[in-house]
C-alpha positions in Angstrom: -29.3 -2.9 -25.7 -25.9 -2.6 -24.0 -23.8 -5.7 -24.6 -22.6 -7.5 -21.5 -19.0 -8.2 -22.4 -17.7 -11.4 -20.9 -14.2 -9.9 -20.6 -15.3 -6.9 -18.6 -12.8 -6.3 -15.8 -13.9 -7.8 -12.6 -13.7 -5.8 -9.4 -11.1 -6.9 -6.8 -12.7 -9.0 -4.1 -11.3 -6.6 -1.5 -9.5 -9.4 0.3 -7.7 -8.7 3.6 -4.4 -9.3 1.7 -5.2 -6.5 -0.7 -6.3 -4.1 2.1 -3.2 -4.8 4.2 -0.7 -4.5 1.4 -2.3 -1.4 -0.1 -2.5 0.4 3.3 1.2 0.1 4.0 2.5 0.4 0.5 1.3 4.0 0.7 4.2 4.8 3.0 7.3 6.2 1.3 9.7 4.7 3.8 8.5 1.2 3.1 8.5 1.6 -0.7 12.0 3.3 -0.6 13.4 0.2 1.3 11.7 -2.2 -1.2 13.3 -0.4 -4.1 16.7 -0.1 -2.4 17.1 -3.6 -0.8 14.6 -5.9 -2.5 14.4 -4.8 -6.1 17.0 -4.9 -8.8 19.9 -2.9 -7.4 20.2 -0.9 -10.6 17.0 1.0 -9.6 18.5 2.5 -6.4 21.8 3.2 -8.2 20.1 5.5 -10.7 17.1 6.8 -8.7 16.9 8.9 -5.5 14.5 6.5 -3.8 14.6 8.6 -0.6 12.9 11.4 -2.5 9.8 9.5 -3.4 6.6 11.5 -3.7 3.0 10.2 -4.3 2.1 10.5 -8.0 -1.3 12.2 -8.8 -4.1 9.7 -9.3 -7.1 12.0 -10.0 -7.1 10.7 -13.6 -8.0 7.2 -12.5 -11.7 6.5 -11.9 -13.1 5.0 -8.7 -14.3 2.0 -10.6 -10.9 1.3 -12.1 -9.3 1.6 -8.7 -11.2 -1.5 -7.7 -9.4 -3.4 -10.5 -5.9 -2.0 -10.1 -4.0 -1.2 -6.9 -3.5 2.5 -7.7 -0.2 3.1 -5.9 2.3 5.2 -7.8 5.3 7.3 -6.7 7.7 9.6 -8.6 11.4 10.3 -7.8 14.3 12.1 -9.3 17.2 10.5 -11.2 20.5 10.7 -9.3 22.1 12.3 -12.4 22.3 16.0 -11.4 21.9 17.0 -15.0 18.8 14.8 -15.7 15.5 16.7 -15.5 13.2 13.7 -15.9 11.6 11.9 -13.0 10.9 8.2 -12.7 7.3 6.9 -12.1 7.0 3.7 -10.1 3.7 1.9 -10.5 3.2 -0.8 -7.8 1.0 -3.9 -7.6 1.2 -6.9 -5.2 0.3 -10.6 -5.7 -0.1 -13.6 -3.5 -0.3 -16.0 -6.4 1.6 -16.0 -9.8 -0.3 -14.1 -12.4 1.2 -12.9 -15.7 -1.9 -10.7 -16.2 -0.5 -8.4 -13.5 1.4 -6.8 -16.4 -1.9 -5.6 -17.7 -3.0 -4.3 -14.3 0.2 -2.4 -13.4 0.7 -1.3 -17.1 -2.8 0.3 -17.0 -2.0 2.0 -13.8 1.3 3.3 -15.1 -0.1 4.7 -18.3 -3.0 6.4 -16.6 -0.6 8.0 -14.2 1.5 9.2 -17.1 -1.6 10.6 -18.8 -2.5 12.4 -15.6 0.9 14.0 -15.4 0.8 15.0 -19.1 -2.6 16.6 -18.8 -1.6 18.4 -15.6 1.4 19.8 -17.3 -0.8 21.4 -20.0 -2.1 23.8 -17.4 1.3 24.5 -15.7 4.7 24.1 -17.3 3.9 22.4 -20.6 7.0 23.8 -22.4 9.5 22.5 -19.8 7.7 19.3 -18.9 9.3 16.0 -19.4 7.2 12.8 -19.1 8.3 10.6 -16.2 10.1 7.4 -17.0 7.8 4.5 -16.0 9.0 1.5 -14.1 6.4 -1.2 -13.2 6.8 -3.4 -10.2 4.9 -6.3 -8.7 5.5 -7.3 -5.1 5.0 -11.1 -4.8 4.6 -12.9 -1.5 2.8 -16.1 -2.3 3.3 -19.6 -1.1 3.9 -20.9 -4.6 7.4 -20.2 -6.0 7.4 -17.7 -8.9 10.7 -17.9 -10.6 10.2 -15.0 -13.1 12.3 -11.9 -12.4 10.3 -9.9 -14.8 7.1 -10.3 -16.9 7.1 -9.5 -20.6 3.9 -7.8 -21.6 4.0 -9.4 -25.1 3.9 -12.8 -23.4 0.2 -12.2 -22.6 -0.6 -12.6 -26.3 -0.4 -15.9 -28.1 0.6 -16.5 -31.7 1.6 -13.0 -32.6 2.6 -13.1 -36.3 6.2 -12.2 -36.7 5.3 -9.3 -39.0 3.1 -7.7 -36.4 5.3 -8.4 -33.3 7.1 -5.1 -33.6 3.8 -3.3 -33.5 2.7 -4.8 -30.2 3.7 -2.8 -27.1 6.8 -4.1 -25.3 7.6 -3.5 -21.7 8.8 -5.5 -18.7 7.3 -5.6 -15.2 9.9 -6.1 -12.5 9.0 -8.9 -9.9 10.1 -8.5 -6.3 9.8 -12.0 -5.0 9.8 -12.0 -1.2 10.3 -15.7 -1.1 13.9 -15.2 -2.0 14.6 -13.5 1.4 15.1 -15.2 4.8 13.3 -14.1 7.9 16.4 -13.6 10.0 18.1 -11.4 7.4 15.3 -9.1 6.1 16.9 -5.8 5.1 15.5 -2.3 5.6 14.0 -0.2 8.4 12.1 -2.0 11.2 8.8 -0.9 9.8 9.7 -2.4 6.4 10.8 -5.6 8.1 7.5 -5.8 9.9 5.5 -5.3 6.7 7.5 -7.8 4.7 7.5 -10.4 7.5 3.8 -10.0 7.9 3.1 -10.7 4.3 5.5 -13.7 4.2 4.3 -15.3 7.3 0.6 -14.9 6.4 1.2 -17.0 3.4 3.4 -19.8 4.9 1.2 -20.3 8.0 3.8 -19.2 10.6 2.2 -15.9 11.6 0.7 -16.9 14.9 3.9 -18.6 16.1 6.1 -15.6 15.1 3.9 -12.6 15.9 6.4 -11.5 18.5 9.0 -11.0 15.8 6.7 -8.8 13.8 5.7 -6.7 16.7 9.3 -6.3 17.9 10.1 -4.7 14.5 7.3 -2.2 15.2 8.5 -1.6 18.7 12.1 -1.0 17.5 11.0 1.4 14.7 10.8 4.4 17.1 7.5 5.5 15.5 4.9 7.4 17.4 2.6 5.5 19.7 -0.5 6.0 17.6 1.1 4.3 14.6 2.2 1.3 16.8 -1.3 0.9 18.0 -2.7 1.2 14.5 -0.4 -1.4 13.2 -1.3 -3.8 16.0 -5.0 -3.4 15.3 -4.5 -3.8 11.6 -2.5 -7.0 12.1 -5.1 -8.3 14.6 -7.9 -7.8 12.1 -5.9 -9.3 9.3 -5.0 -12.4 11.3 -8.6 -12.7 12.7 -10.1 -12.6 9.2 -7.7 -15.3 8.0 -7.9 -17.5 11.2 -4.2 -17.0 11.9 -4.3 -16.5 15.6 -6.4 -16.3 18.7 -7.2 -13.3 21.0 -5.3 -14.9 23.8 -2.2 -15.4 21.7 -2.4 -11.7 20.6 -2.7 -10.5 24.2 0.2 -12.6 25.3 2.5 -11.2 22.6 1.5 -7.6 23.1 2.1 -7.7 26.9 5.5 -9.3 26.3 6.7 -6.9 23.5 5.0 -3.6 24.7 5.9 -3.8 28.4 4.2 -1.8 31.1 1.4 0.7 30.7 1.5 0.9 26.9 0.8 -2.8 26.5 -2.1 -2.7 28.9 -3.6 0.3 27.2 -3.0 -1.1 23.8 -5.0 -4.2 24.7 -8.0 -2.0 25.4 -8.1 -1.1 21.7 -7.4 -4.6 20.3 -10.8 -6.4 20.8 -12.5 -4.0 18.3 -9.8 -4.9 15.7 -9.7 -8.7 16.4 -13.5 -9.1 16.3 -14.1 -7.3 13.1 -12.3 -5.9 10.1 -13.8 -2.7 8.8 -15.9 0.0 10.3 -19.3 -1.3 9.1 -18.6 -4.8 10.6 -17.5 -3.1 13.9 -20.7 -1.3 14.2 -22.6 -4.5 13.6 -20.7 -6.1 16.5 -22.2 -3.5 18.9 -19.3 -1.0 19.1 -20.5 2.4 20.1 -20.7 4.8 17.1 -18.9 7.5 18.9 -16.0 5.1 19.7 -15.8 4.1 16.0 -15.7 7.7 14.9 -12.8 8.3 17.3 -10.9 5.3 16.0 -11.4 6.4 12.4 -10.2 9.9 13.2 -7.2 8.5 14.9 -6.2 6.3 12.0 -6.6 9.2 9.6 -4.3 11.4 11.6 -1.8 8.7 12.0 -1.7 8.0 8.3 -1.4 11.7 7.4 1.4 12.3 9.9 3.3 9.2 8.6 3.0 10.3 5.0 3.4 14.1 5.3 4.8 14.9 8.7 3.1 17.5 11.0 -0.6 18.0 10.4 -1.9 21.6 10.8 -4.0 22.2 13.9 -6.7 23.7 11.8 -7.0 20.5 9.7 -7.2 18.4 13.0 -9.9 20.6 14.4 -12.0 20.4 11.1 -11.5 16.6 11.2 -12.7 16.4 14.8 -15.9 18.3 13.9 -16.9 15.8 11.3 -19.5 13.4 12.7 -20.7 11.7 9.6 -19.3 8.1 9.8 -19.6 7.6 6.0 -17.6 10.7 5.3 -15.0 9.7 7.9 -14.7 6.3 6.2 -14.1 8.0 2.8 -11.5 10.3 4.3 -9.8 7.4 5.9 -9.3 5.9 2.4 -8.3 9.2 1.0 -5.6 9.7 3.7 -3.7 6.7 2.1 -4.0 7.9 -1.5 -4.0 11.7 -1.6 -1.0 13.4 -3.1 -0.8 16.2 -0.5 -2.4 17.6 2.7 -4.0 20.3 0.5 -5.8 17.6 -1.5 -7.0 16.0 1.7 -8.1 19.4 3.1 -10.1 20.2 -0.1 -12.0 16.9 0.3 -13.2 18.0 3.7 -15.0 21.1 2.4 
């Protein structure tokens, strides 16, 4: 009989905090700003954070992705003579948890293993293993004073003779509580993301929603992204009882003046009344409308991450009518390493 281990990793509950953080930590611009302005300045001094690229994740099982965040990027060192890349493994936390060292450490080493095995079939002789840097983004209400987490601290009473044999590495903590709302650094999209996380935890989201949306309005991003962010924030706030529909409408009409604000409001009720495609269908939203929303979100995510999306890929996406497949593609759009990988999944 298979033993039911008590310490078997538990799946993430899939909280709205997790989904919101994971969705926008896929964007290179946001992660680049976090590394440049919010992390230890030594990182940006030595790494070309503007050259971030998603790290391959096909070596991580779907079950494990429920336990770890599965967000990794690689970038080049600034030293022109250095051949190695740096691998950034990211996690987020809304409450202090030293065990995050195990989560993000697992993610980093699996990404390294994926890179190693991929190199065996390509350029094994010239390959250099990426240098891993593990980071946790903390945005909880409770103050977490640690600037880094020592992996060895997870283990109690290590005999001195064995300590040198126990793995040693540090996890860098980016504590958003150390920053002030009026002086958040980075691009407008980064400010919106950071302020959203911070205000969600200190209970000031509803009263300051205008500030968050103004960052999005000032970012100069395409219209579909602004609408997608508004819907995401709406669903996030609704799920956590952070604001009312009337308050949301009031802010949108004030920030997004004219026709855009009016048209945007037509898309918001679906987001504010439900969070997730399945719930939306249960609320009576037409299936065809849901399909269109999912396709739109997929295209927005792909354009933000990779730039122009080929017309052929857009046509193939428009031809997919299976809602379950579209939902899976929506998740893949945020995690795939390239447009080719996404296109392959559509076959």
